[in-house]
C-alpha positions in Angstrom: 124.0 101.3 122.6 122.7 99.5 125.7 121.0 96.4 124.1 120.0 95.0 127.4 117.8 98.1 127.9 116.7 98.7 124.4 116.5 95.2 123.0 117.7 93.9 119.7 115.1 95.7 117.7 116.1 99.3 118.4 119.0 99.4 116.0 118.1 102.6 114.1 118.1 106.0 115.7 114.9 108.1 116.0 114.1 111.1 113.8 117.7 111.5 112.7 117.8 108.3 110.6 120.0 108.8 107.6 119.1 107.2 104.2 122.3 105.2 104.4 120.9 103.3 107.4 118.6 101.3 105.1 121.4 99.4 103.5 121.1 95.6 103.4 122.6 95.6 106.9 119.4 97.3 108.2 117.5 94.1 107.4 119.9 92.0 109.5 118.1 92.6 112.8 114.6 91.6 111.6 116.2 88.5 110.0 118.0 87.6 113.2 115.0 88.4 115.3 111.9 87.9 113.1 109.6 87.7 116.1 110.7 91.1 117.4 108.1 93.8 116.8 110.7 96.4 117.7 113.0 95.2 115.0 110.3 95.6 112.3 109.2 99.0 113.8 112.7 100.3 113.6 113.1 99.0 110.1 109.9 100.8 109.1 111.2 104.0 110.5 114.4 103.7 108.5 112.7 102.8 105.3 110.3 105.8 105.6 113.3 108.1 106.2 114.8 106.7 103.1 111.7 107.4 101.0 110.6 103.8 100.8 107.1 104.4 101.8 105.5 101.1 100.8 108.3 99.0 102.3 108.1 101.1 105.5 104.4 100.6 105.8 104.9 96.8 105.3 107.5 96.8 108.1 105.1 98.7 110.4 102.3 96.3 109.6 104.6 93.3 110.4 105.4 94.9 113.8 101.7 95.2 114.5 101.1 91.6 113.4 103.7 90.5 116.0 102.6 92.9 118.7 99.0 94.2 118.1 98.6 97.8 119.2 102.4 98.6 119.4 102.1 102.4 119.9 105.0 103.5 117.8 104.0 101.4 114.8 100.3 102.4 115.1 101.1 106.1 115.4 103.5 105.9 112.4 100.7 104.5 110.2 98.3 107.1 111.5 100.8 109.8 110.5 100.7 108.3 107.1 97.0 108.6 107.0 96.5 104.9 107.4 94.6 102.7 109.8 96.8 100.6 112.1 
């Protein structure tokens, strides 16, 4: 992966996230880069893919706290029927 282009937060793949991606290692990037909205957004995506809805929502909300209006996090919450 080209981290220079994608940044440290984009550590989980898009719609093909496998449940095994949300192991404790998936939390390493948000811990290492707690101020990265992309890290929390990607974690939210992985958690939702793993069926961990509430944890995924919390991760998306954290991403929006860091970067209000982040399109991917806002859209993910809308798809869940929630207000960003």
